[in-house]
C-alpha positions in Angstrom: 1.8 28.3 -40.1 5.4 29.8 -41.6 6.3 28.4 -44.2 10.0 26.9 -43.3 9.9 24.5 -41.0 11.8 25.5 -38.0 13.2 22.2 -37.2 14.3 19.1 -39.2 14.5 15.3 -37.1 15.8 12.6 -38.3 14.1 13.0 -41.8 11.0 14.6 -40.7 10.1 18.6 -40.7 8.7 20.2 -37.9 6.2 22.9 -37.9 5.1 24.3 -34.4 2.0 25.9 -34.6 1.2 28.6 -31.1 -2.8 29.8 -30.7 -4.0 32.4 -28.2 -5.3 30.6 -25.2 -8.8 31.9 -23.2 -8.7 30.0 -20.0 -12.5 29.4 -18.7 -13.0 31.9 -16.1 -15.5 33.4 -14.3 -16.2 36.9 -14.0 -14.8 38.2 -10.9 -11.0 36.3 -11.2 -7.7 38.1 -13.3 -7.5 37.3 -16.6 -3.1 36.9 -17.3 -2.0 39.3 -20.3 -1.4 37.0 -22.3 -0.3 33.0 -22.7 -0.4 30.9 -25.5 -1.4 26.9 -26.4 0.9 25.4 -29.2 0.8 21.9 -31.4 3.2 20.4 -33.8 2.8 19.6 -37.6 4.7 16.7 -38.8 5.6 16.2 -42.2 7.9 14.1 -44.3 10.9 15.9 -45.1 10.6 17.9 -47.8 6.6 17.5 -48.3 3.6 19.8 -47.9 2.7 20.4 -44.4 -1.4 19.7 -45.2 -3.4 16.7 -45.7 -2.7 12.9 -45.6 1.2 14.1 -45.7 1.9 15.5 -42.2 0.1 14.5 -38.4 -0.7 17.3 -36.4 0.1 17.0 -32.0 -1.7 18.7 -29.4 1.6 19.5 -26.7 -0.4 18.6 -24.2 -1.4 20.8 -20.6 0.4 23.5 -21.4 0.7 27.1 -21.5 2.9 29.4 -22.1 3.4 33.5 -21.1 6.2 33.9 -24.2 5.1 32.8 -28.1 9.0 32.6 -27.6 9.0 29.4 -25.9 5.6 28.0 -27.0 7.3 27.5 -29.8 10.3 26.3 -28.9 8.1 23.9 -26.7 6.6 22.4 -29.6 9.7 21.5 -31.5 11.1 19.7 -28.8 7.3 18.1 -27.7 7.6 16.5 -32.4 11.4 15.8 -31.6 9.9 13.0 -28.5 7.4 12.2 -30.7 9.6 10.9 -34.0 12.0 9.5 -31.0 8.9 8.1 -29.8 9.5 8.8 -26.2 5.8 10.5 -25.5 3.4 7.2 -24.9 0.8 7.2 -27.5 2.2 8.7 -30.3 3.2 8.2 -33.3 4.1 8.9 -36.7 4.4 5.9 -38.3 2.8 6.1 -41.2 4.2 9.1 -42.9 
């Protein structure tokens, strides 16, 4: 994880988390060279992104072939959560 937030939105810091996605497959199926999944950590601006100060949200059902695309998607998903546009996800209490 980066030491500094990738973005700030309405008093919150956004930290994208990108990790290698290894899809389940049968032995004879071709495996893509690379694909990534993403999550995002949201915390109050200036607070450390750990413990009770932060929440982690998974970016649902998406894989990206490019690391940069995955990071941008995680930041965008974090902004949508902060704006209240993602059903079932909330930053209330942070």
